[in-house]
C-alpha positions as CSV (number, residue, x, y, z in Angstrom):
1,M,166.6,161.9,83.4
2,P,170.5,162.3,83.6
3,D,170.6,158.5,84.3
4,L,169.0,157.9,80.9
5,L,171.5,160.0,78.8
6,P,174.3,157.3,78.7
7,V,171.7,154.9,77.5
8,L,170.5,157.2,74.8
9,R,174.0,157.7,73.7
10,V,174.5,154.0,73.1
11,F,171.1,153.7,71.5
12,G,172.2,156.4,69.0
13,A,175.2,154.2,68.1
14,L,173.0,151.2,67.7
15,L,170.5,153.2,65.6
16,A,173.3,154.3,63.3
17,M,174.5,150.7,63.0
18,F,171.0,149.5,62.2
19,S,170.7,152.1,59.4
20,F,173.2,150.1,57.3
21,A,170.8,147.1,57.3
22,L,168.7,149.2,54.9
23,G,171.5,148.8,52.4
24,V,170.1,145.3,51.7
25,P,166.7,146.4,50.2
26,L,168.4,149.4,48.7
27,A,170.8,147.2,46.7
28,A,167.9,144.9,45.7
29,A,165.8,147.8,44.5
30,W,168.7,149.4,42.6
31,W,169.8,146.1,41.0
32,G,166.2,145.1,40.1
33,G,165.4,148.5,38.6
34,E,162.3,148.9,40.9
35,G,162.5,152.6,41.2
36,L,162.2,152.3,45.0
37,W,165.8,152.7,45.8
38,P,165.6,156.5,46.6
39,I,163.1,155.6,49.3
40,Y,165.5,153.2,51.0
41,A,168.4,155.6,50.5
42,A,166.4,158.4,52.2
43,C,165.4,156.1,55.1
44,L,169.0,154.9,55.5
45,G,170.2,158.5,55.6
46,F,167.5,159.6,58.0
47,T,168.2,156.8,60.4
48,L,171.9,157.3,60.2
49,V,171.6,161.0,60.9
50,C,169.3,160.5,63.8
51,G,171.5,157.8,65.4
52,G,174.7,159.7,64.7
53,A,173.3,163.0,66.1
54,L,172.1,161.3,69.2
55,W,175.5,159.5,69.8
56,Y,177.6,162.7,69.0
57,G,175.3,165.0,71.0
58,L,175.6,162.9,74.1
59,R,179.3,162.1,73.7
60,R,180.1,163.7,77.1
61,H,177.9,161.2,78.9
62,A,180.0,158.1,78.0
63,R,180.4,155.8,80.9
64,E,180.1,152.1,81.8
65,L,176.6,150.8,81.8
66,Q,175.2,149.1,84.8
67,P,172.7,146.2,84.8
68,R,169.7,148.5,85.0
69,H,171.0,150.5,82.0
70,G,171.1,147.2,80.1
71,V,167.4,146.6,80.8
72,M,166.6,150.2,79.8
73,L,168.6,149.9,76.5
74,V,167.1,146.6,75.5
75,S,163.6,147.9,76.1
76,L,164.3,151.1,74.2
77,V,165.7,149.2,71.2
78,W,162.7,146.9,70.8
79,L,160.3,149.8,71.3
80,V,161.9,152.5,69.1
81,L,163.8,150.5,66.5
82,P,160.6,149.3,64.8
83,L,159.6,153.0,64.2
84,F,162.6,153.4,61.9
85,A,162.1,149.9,60.4
86,S,158.5,150.7,59.5
87,L,159.5,153.8,57.5
88,P,160.5,151.9,54.3
89,L,157.3,149.9,54.5
90,L,155.2,153.0,54.8
91,L,156.9,154.9,52.0
92,A,157.5,152.0,49.6
93,L,154.0,150.6,49.8
94,H,152.6,154.1,49.3
95,A,154.8,154.5,46.2
96,I,153.3,151.3,44.6
97,D,149.7,152.4,45.4
98,R,149.2,149.9,48.2
99,P,149.3,152.3,51.2
100,I,149.0,151.1,54.8
101,G,148.6,153.0,58.0
102,F,151.2,153.6,60.7
103,T,149.6,150.9,63.0
104,H,149.9,148.3,60.3
105,A,153.5,149.3,59.4
106,Y,154.7,149.3,63.0
107,F,153.0,146.0,63.6
108,E,154.8,144.5,60.6
109,A,158.1,145.9,61.7
110,V,157.7,144.6,65.3
111,S,156.6,141.2,63.9
112,G,159.8,141.1,61.8
113,L,162.3,142.3,64.4
114,T,160.8,140.1,67.2
115,T,160.8,137.1,64.8
116,T,157.1,136.6,65.4
117,G,156.1,136.2,61.7
118,S,152.6,137.7,61.9
119,T,151.6,139.9,58.9
120,V,148.9,142.3,58.0
121,L,149.8,142.4,54.3
122,A,148.1,140.5,51.5
123,G,149.1,139.9,47.9
124,L,152.7,139.2,49.0
125,D,153.5,137.4,45.7
126,S,153.0,140.7,43.8
127,L,155.1,142.9,46.1
128,P,158.5,144.2,44.8
129,L,161.4,142.0,45.8
130,S,163.0,144.8,47.9
131,I,159.9,145.0,50.2
132,N,159.7,141.3,50.8
133,L,163.5,141.2,51.3
134,W,163.3,143.9,54.0
135,R,160.4,142.1,55.7
136,T,162.4,138.9,55.9
137,F,165.8,140.4,56.6
138,M,164.4,142.1,59.7
139,Q,163.8,138.7,61.1
140,W,167.4,137.6,60.6
141,I,168.9,140.6,62.3
142,G,166.4,140.3,65.1
143,G,166.9,136.6,65.5
144,M,170.2,136.7,67.4
145,G,169.5,140.2,68.6
146,I,171.0,143.4,67.4
147,L,172.4,144.2,70.9
148,I,174.5,141.0,70.9
149,L,175.7,142.1,67.5
150,A,176.6,145.4,68.9
151,V,178.7,143.8,71.7
152,A,180.5,141.8,69.0
153,V,181.4,144.5,66.6
154,L,181.3,147.8,68.6
155,P,183.5,147.1,71.7
156,L,184.8,150.6,71.5
157,L,181.5,152.1,72.5
158,G,182.7,152.2,76.1
159,V,179.7,150.3,77.3
160,G,179.4,147.2,79.6
161,G,179.2,144.4,77.1
162,S,178.3,141.9,79.8
163,Q,175.4,144.0,80.9
164,L,174.0,144.2,77.3
165,F,174.5,140.5,76.8
166,K,172.7,139.6,80.0
167,A,169.9,142.0,79.3
168,E,169.3,140.7,75.7
169,A,170.1,137.0,76.1
170,A,167.1,134.7,76.9
171,G,166.7,132.6,79.9
172,P,169.5,131.2,82.1
173,V,172.0,131.4,79.3
174,K,172.5,135.0,80.2
175,D,174.5,133.9,83.2
176,T,176.7,131.6,81.1
177,K,180.2,132.9,80.5
178,L,181.5,131.1,77.5
179,T,184.7,133.1,77.0
180,P,186.7,135.4,79.3
181,R,185.3,138.4,77.4
182,M,181.7,139.0,76.4
183,T,182.8,140.5,73.1
184,Q,184.3,137.1,72.2
185,T,181.2,135.3,73.2
186,A,179.0,137.6,71.1
187,K,181.3,137.2,68.1
188,G,181.2,133.4,68.6
189,L,177.4,133.3,68.7
190,W,177.0,135.4,65.7
191,G,179.7,133.4,63.9
192,V,177.7,130.2,64.5
193,Y,174.5,132.0,63.4
194,V,176.1,133.1,60.1
195,V,177.5,129.6,59.4
196,F,174.0,128.1,60.0
197,S,172.5,130.8,57.7
198,L,174.9,130.1,54.9
199,A,174.3,126.3,55.1
200,C,170.5,126.8,55.2
201,A,170.6,129.1,52.1
202,L,172.8,126.7,50.2
203,A,170.5,123.8,51.1
204,F,167.4,125.6,50.0
205,W,169.1,126.6,46.7
206,A,170.3,123.1,46.1
207,G,166.8,121.8,46.9
208,G,165.3,123.9,44.0
209,M,164.6,127.4,45.3
210,A,165.7,130.4,43.3
211,V,168.4,132.5,44.9
212,P,166.1,135.3,46.2
213,D,163.7,132.7,47.6
214,A,166.5,130.7,49.2
215,L,167.9,133.9,50.8
216,M,164.5,135.1,52.1
217,H,163.4,131.7,53.4
218,M,166.8,131.3,55.1
219,F,166.2,134.6,56.9
220,A,162.9,133.3,58.1
221,T,164.1,129.8,59.0
222,V,167.3,130.3,61.0
223,S,165.7,133.2,62.9
224,L,162.5,131.0,63.5
225,G,160.5,134.0,62.2
226,G,158.4,132.5,59.5
227,L,157.6,135.5,57.4
228,S,157.4,134.5,53.8
229,P,157.3,136.4,50.5
230,Y,154.3,134.3,49.5
231,D,150.6,134.3,50.6
232,A,150.7,130.5,50.6
233,S,153.8,130.6,52.9
234,F,156.0,127.5,52.5
235,G,153.1,125.8,50.7
236,H,154.0,127.9,47.6
237,F,156.7,125.3,46.7
238,Q,154.8,122.1,47.3
239,S,158.1,120.3,47.8
240,P,158.6,117.5,50.4
241,L,162.4,117.9,50.0
242,L,162.4,121.7,50.8
243,E,160.0,121.0,53.8
244,M,162.4,118.4,55.2
245,I,165.4,120.8,54.8
246,A,163.4,123.5,56.7
247,V,162.6,120.9,59.4
248,V,166.3,120.2,59.9
249,F,167.3,123.8,60.2
250,M,164.3,124.7,62.4
251,V,165.2,122.0,64.8
252,L,168.8,123.1,64.8
253,A,167.9,126.8,65.4
254,S,165.6,125.8,68.2
255,C,168.5,124.6,70.3
256,N,171.0,126.7,72.3
257,F,173.6,128.3,70.0
258,A,176.0,128.5,72.9
259,L,176.3,124.7,72.8
260,Y,177.3,124.9,69.1
261,F,179.8,127.5,69.9
262,V,181.4,125.5,72.6
263,A,181.4,122.4,70.4
264,L,183.1,124.2,67.6
265,R,185.7,125.7,69.9
266,K,186.6,122.4,71.6
267,G,185.6,119.9,68.8
268,H,183.5,117.8,71.2
269,W,180.1,117.5,69.5
270,R,179.0,114.8,71.9
271,T,178.7,117.3,74.7
272,C,175.8,118.9,72.8
273,W,173.7,115.7,73.2
274,R,174.6,115.5,76.9
275,D,172.8,118.8,77.5
276,P,169.4,117.9,79.1
277,E,167.7,120.9,77.5
278,L,168.8,120.1,74.0
279,R,167.8,116.4,74.4
280,A,164.4,117.5,75.7
281,T,163.9,120.0,72.9
282,V,164.8,117.6,70.1
283,C,162.8,114.8,71.6
284,T,159.8,117.0,72.2
285,L,159.8,118.3,68.6
286,L,160.3,115.0,66.8
287,G,158.2,113.0,69.2
288,S,155.3,115.4,69.0
289,G,155.7,115.5,65.2
290,L,155.4,111.7,65.0
291,F,152.4,111.8,67.4
292,V,150.5,114.4,65.2
293,A,151.4,112.4,62.1
294,L,150.0,109.2,63.7
295,L,146.8,111.1,64.7
296,L,146.3,112.4,61.2
297,W,146.7,109.0,59.7
298,A,144.5,107.3,62.3
299,K,141.7,109.9,61.7
300,G,141.9,109.4,58.0
301,V,143.0,112.9,57.2
302,Y,146.0,111.8,55.1
303,G,147.7,108.6,54.0
304,P,150.9,107.4,55.8
305,F,153.4,109.5,53.8
306,D,151.4,112.7,53.7
307,A,150.5,112.4,57.4
308,L,154.2,112.1,58.2
309,R,155.1,115.0,55.9
310,H,152.5,117.5,57.0
311,G,152.4,116.4,60.7
312,L,156.1,116.6,61.2
313,F,156.6,119.9,59.2
314,H,153.7,121.8,60.9
315,T,154.6,120.5,64.4
316,V,158.2,121.6,64.1
317,S,157.2,124.8,62.4
318,V,154.7,125.9,65.0
319,A,156.4,124.4,68.1
320,T,159.7,126.2,67.2
321,T,157.7,129.5,66.9
322,T,158.6,129.7,63.2
323,G,155.0,129.6,61.8
324,F,155.5,128.3,58.3
325,A,152.5,126.6,56.8
326,T,151.9,124.4,53.8
327,T,148.2,123.8,54.4
328,D,145.4,125.1,56.6
329,Y,145.8,122.9,59.6
330,L,142.7,124.4,61.3
331,G,140.9,121.8,59.2
332,W,142.6,119.0,61.1
333,P,141.0,117.3,64.1
334,V,140.6,120.1,66.7
335,F,143.2,118.5,69.1
336,A,146.0,119.0,66.6
337,P,146.1,122.8,66.1
338,V,145.5,123.5,69.8
339,F,148.3,121.0,70.7
340,L,150.7,122.8,68.2
341,L,149.9,126.2,69.7
342,M,150.6,124.9,73.2
343,L,153.9,123.4,72.1
344,S,155.0,126.8,70.8
345,G,155.5,127.9,74.4
346,V,157.9,125.2,75.5
347,A,159.7,123.6,72.6
348,T,162.6,126.0,72.1
349,S,165.8,126.3,74.2
350,A,167.2,129.3,76.0
351,G,169.9,130.7,73.8
352,S,168.0,129.9,70.6
353,T,166.3,132.3,68.2
354,G,162.9,131.0,69.3
355,G,160.3,132.5,71.7
356,G,158.1,131.1,74.4
357,I,158.8,130.0,77.9
358,K,161.9,128.0,76.9
359,M,162.4,124.3,77.6
360,V,164.9,124.9,80.5
361,R,162.2,126.7,82.5
362,V,159.9,123.7,81.9
363,L,162.5,121.3,83.1
364,I,163.2,123.3,86.2
365,L,159.5,123.5,87.0
366,L,159.1,119.8,86.6
367,Q,162.1,119.1,88.9
368,Q,160.7,121.5,91.4
369,A,157.3,119.8,91.3
370,R,158.9,116.5,91.8
371,R,160.9,117.8,94.8
372,E,157.8,119.2,96.4
373,M,155.9,115.9,95.9
374,T,158.8,114.0,97.5
375,R,158.7,116.4,100.5
376,L,155.1,115.5,101.1
377,V,156.1,111.9,101.7
378,H,159.6,112.6,103.2
379,P,159.6,116.1,104.8
380,R,163.2,115.9,105.8
381,A,164.6,114.6,102.5
382,V,167.3,116.7,100.9
383,Q,166.7,116.6,97.1
384,P,168.2,119.5,95.2
385,V,166.8,120.4,91.8
386,R,169.2,119.3,89.1
387,L,169.6,119.9,85.4
388,G,171.9,117.1,84.2
389,H,174.7,116.9,86.8
390,A,174.4,120.6,87.8
391,V,172.5,121.8,90.8
392,V,170.0,124.6,90.1
393,E,170.3,127.4,92.6
394,N,167.2,128.5,94.5
395,R,167.6,132.0,93.1
396,M,167.1,130.6,89.6
397,I,164.1,128.5,90.7
398,F,162.4,131.6,92.3
399,A,163.1,133.6,89.1
400,V,161.4,130.9,87.0
401,L,158.4,130.8,89.3
402,A,158.1,134.6,89.1
403,Y,158.4,134.5,85.3
404,M,155.7,131.9,85.0
405,L,153.4,134.0,87.3
406,V,153.9,137.1,85.2
407,Y,153.6,135.1,82.0
408,A,150.2,133.7,82.9
409,A,149.0,137.1,84.1
410,T,150.1,138.7,80.9
411,I,148.3,136.2,78.6
412,T,145.1,136.4,80.8
413,V,145.0,140.2,80.9
414,L,145.7,140.8,77.3
415,S,143.3,138.1,76.2
416,M,140.6,139.7,78.3
417,V,141.3,143.1,76.8
418,L,140.8,141.6,73.3
419,L,137.5,140.0,74.5
420,L,136.4,143.5,75.5
421,T,136.6,144.4,71.9
422,D,134.0,141.7,71.0
423,L,136.6,139.4,69.4
424,D,135.6,135.8,69.6
425,V,137.3,133.8,72.4
426,V,139.3,131.4,70.2
427,T,140.8,134.3,68.1
428,A,141.5,136.4,71.2
429,F,143.3,133.9,73.3
430,S,145.2,132.3,70.4
431,A,146.3,135.8,69.0
432,V,147.7,136.7,72.4
433,I,149.4,133.4,72.9
434,A,150.9,133.4,69.4
435,S,152.1,136.9,69.9
436,V,153.7,136.4,73.3
437,H,155.3,133.2,72.1
438,C,156.5,135.1,68.9
439,T,154.9,132.3,66.8
440,G,152.8,134.2,64.3
441,P,149.7,132.2,63.2
442,G,147.0,131.5,65.8
443,L,143.6,130.0,65.6
444,G,140.2,131.3,64.5
445,L,140.4,134.5,62.4
446,V,144.2,134.6,62.6
447,G,144.9,131.0,61.5
448,P,147.5,130.0,59.0
449,A,145.1,130.6,56.0
450,A,144.5,134.2,57.1
451,N,146.5,137.0,58.6
452,Y,146.2,139.8,61.3
453,S,144.6,142.3,58.9
454,V,141.2,141.2,60.1
455,L,141.9,142.9,63.5
456,T,141.1,146.5,64.3
457,D,143.9,149.0,65.0
458,F,143.3,148.7,68.8
459,Q,143.5,144.9,68.6
460,L,146.7,145.1,66.6
461,W,148.3,147.4,69.2
462,V,147.4,144.8,71.9
463,C,149.1,142.1,69.8
464,T,152.0,144.4,69.2
465,L,152.4,144.9,72.9
466,A,152.2,141.1,73.4
467,M,155.0,140.6,70.8
468,L,157.2,143.1,72.5
469,L,156.6,141.6,75.9
470,G,157.4,138.1,74.6
471,R,160.6,139.3,73.0
472,L,161.7,141.1,76.2
473,E,160.7,138.0,78.2
474,I,158.1,140.1,80.1
475,L,160.1,140.7,83.3
476,S,162.6,143.1,81.7
477,F,159.8,145.4,80.6
478,M,157.8,145.0,83.8
479,A,160.8,146.0,85.8
480,L,160.7,149.4,84.0
481,L,157.2,150.0,85.4
482,T,158.3,149.7,89.1
483,P,159.2,152.8,91.1
484,A,162.2,151.0,92.6
485,F,163.8,150.7,89.2
486,W,164.1,154.4,88.8
487,R,165.5,155.1,92.2
488,R,169.2,155.7,92.4
């Protein structure tokens, strides 16, 4: 227990910092005269007091965090922070006579902060602006990760910034040192994130969206979250121009933000395209989009233009784990929606705001498979695994293999648990896969034309666990369950 006190102290500071995020819906409610602003003010004050009391009460336990502390803190943030994020949803929805239970509120908060984009709410079009703004804003602050933000703006906490960054960052990017100090790296990544966000919001506004819509859909696009303030999702606008703008920014957000940071610092944008993961990500997204469009045209679902429009938009949306929809693609030939769901696991880069396995792991696995096949023919051949011109260390290969094993086991076990509740097989497996990938819509009862409100409370908790495991990249959370982790 004493080993946990320094972590709780830092968590208190993070919680206090998070409380100010509630100023966004508070300002919207006050400006719009909704009458809900006292609820947001109370939630802000309560969160600030809890965080401040925890930080101040444990001030004597300030010390440098070790790698294991980083794992503990990241897990604590993504488990506990949604509790406070769900309070405004519980109270505000009750105030407008549309009450929801704790399970639904926590699910909605986890979905937002993990950028999954699943929802249990209906009648979104009639909700007050402040509630929808809070739902979408949670995605934005969860996209790059509140811990990386903490490393950027709270260097005086006395914590090991590098340990927090490595625990929060996704995939092999966590071992990349872009600047001499992790504080500078975190500031740089958030700087790129903010620039992309401003550009996306302006593009949506110029494309015809009202300012609130442009802001909320920017939150959902650059974070690859996909929560929309409309039941029809992106289909509310019926605008090919807005859909293509969304495609551009979803593709950009699916790539490694560290590459953009380096390119901005050095002014060498050509280096981005030289990155094998970025090339593979972009080619997979666009190539798959064209393939699905061709399939829809060949099957007579749409004409050439509509096939390209809907095929490219939905492929990029689902594959990048965003989850926007303009039509119910479950009505397409069965290959298409299954193919899209499979893509959601592999078509985003490490260091992006997307979920899933990450493209870099797929590339490493393919190179490792190629090496093993070569060894069958030439047992003494020396053929290192390479990504571009860089040799991949065996340590990283073993880590990828371990991750894939745990990933497969997680999906299998959680899917079987849902099947025990008599959920149909398509809905069970797709709900778990969509949750672990942080994608949002699945197949069957949780497809793009429906939402997760059809599930029971127990089934929602299973999907909530799947979302958290996907956001934590599974291994971080699993490490907490091992006795060796808690030994000094």
